[in-house]
N, C-alpha and C positions, 0 to 999 in steps of 0.2 A: 823424541824428534817427530814432526811432523812428516809426511814421503812428500815430495817436490810434487806439484800435479804440473805439465805440461800439456802443449796442443799438439794432436797430432793428427793426421787425416785418415780416420778410421774407412778411405774407398779403397788404401794401401795395405789393403790386411795380406799377410802371407805365414806361411809356415813359421814355426818356433827354428831357431836356430839350433839349441842344445838340446831340444823337444820336439821332431816334425810334426809330434800330432796335438801339438798345443799351436796357437793362434797366435801372430806377432801382430804387431802395425809397426813402419817402415817411419824413419825419423828422417825427412827429407825436406820439409817445409820450411817458409820464412816461420811459422805462428814455432816450432820448435825451438827451433835456431835464435829468436825474439825470448821467450819463454826459458831458453836454457842459459842467455846470456846473463838476462836480469834478474835470473837467480843464484848468478857468480859460478855455475856447475861447467863444469868441461865433464863427457860422459866417460863415463871405466866399466869396465864389465862389469856383474852383477849388480850395478845400484837399480836399490828403489824408487821404484817409478810410478806415476797411475797417468795413464794418458784419456785425455779429455775431447771432444767431439762434439760440437752442439746439433740433434738431431731433430728436432721443432722445439714449437714452444713450450710442449711442456716435457719433454724429456730432454736428455744428456744421453753420449754414449760415453763409458768409462771403462778401463783396464788396466786392472794392478797388474805387476810385473816387476823384472828385473830389464837393465839394459844389456843388453847382445852385441854384439858387432859380427857381421854377418861377413868373412874374409874374402866366399867368392863374389856376393853383389855388390861387396864394397860399399857398406852402408850400415847404421846402426838402426836395432829395430828395438822395442819393449815386448820381450814374452811376457806374454801374458802368464798366470797361474790356473791351477785346473778350471778356477770359475769363468774365463776367459771375457766374453766382452758381457756387459749390464747396462741394462737400461736404469739412470735414477734423475729423477725429477730434474727440471731445468734450474742452472744454477743463474742464470739472467745477471751474470759479473761484465761490467763494462768488461768493453772491447781492450787490450794491452796499445796504448799508442807510443809507450817510452820502450826505448834502444839501450839498453848500457853497454860499455864494451863490458867483456867477462871480466879482464883484471884491472884495469883502472876506474872502474864503474863511470868513466866518461859520458854523457848520453849522445847517443847518437839519432833520435831520432826526426831530425831533419835529412840526414844524410839518409839513412835507412830507407825511407818512404813506403814502408810497408813491403816490401820485397827483395830478393833477391840482386837482380839485375840492377836496383839503385844504390846497391850498400856497397860502402869501399871496399877495397882487400885487407885494408890494416886500418888501426885506428889511430885518427890523425893525432890524438891528444900521445898516447906509448908505443904505439908505429906495434903493438898485437893484430894477431890473425886474425880476423872477426870472425872467421870460423871454426876456430878453436874448438868451442866448445860439440862438434860433431866433427873432429878430425880421427882419422884411425888412428887403436892405442898403440904405443911405442911398438907390441910384439904384430901388429900386424905387417914390417916391411914395407 
């Protein structure tokens, strides 16, 4: 099974949640939400993920790790493995334009318009919370 690659803004690096000696990236961007929704994934503790961010025309940044919820900051991070952030050849993948409901797979690209502010809170087709891929775990209280 391939590990899901999602966008993350590497300007938002923090200390890890489980291991504060490791680096983590906060999953608080529209791109992270869109990539999770398009893959049909709702975050859960320990889920293996690869965070990716374009660096320049020649290279991208990526980090392999696991999803962890920071209960104090109230956000999800990918806590990187011991290798931390890696520089890899640029993937040159066209940017995603589709945005699918994580639950019913209804396309929402016109409603989303590429940013949180334009996204309705619920799917017009099924009523599901469109932000559920980034919702706190049930144990977060």
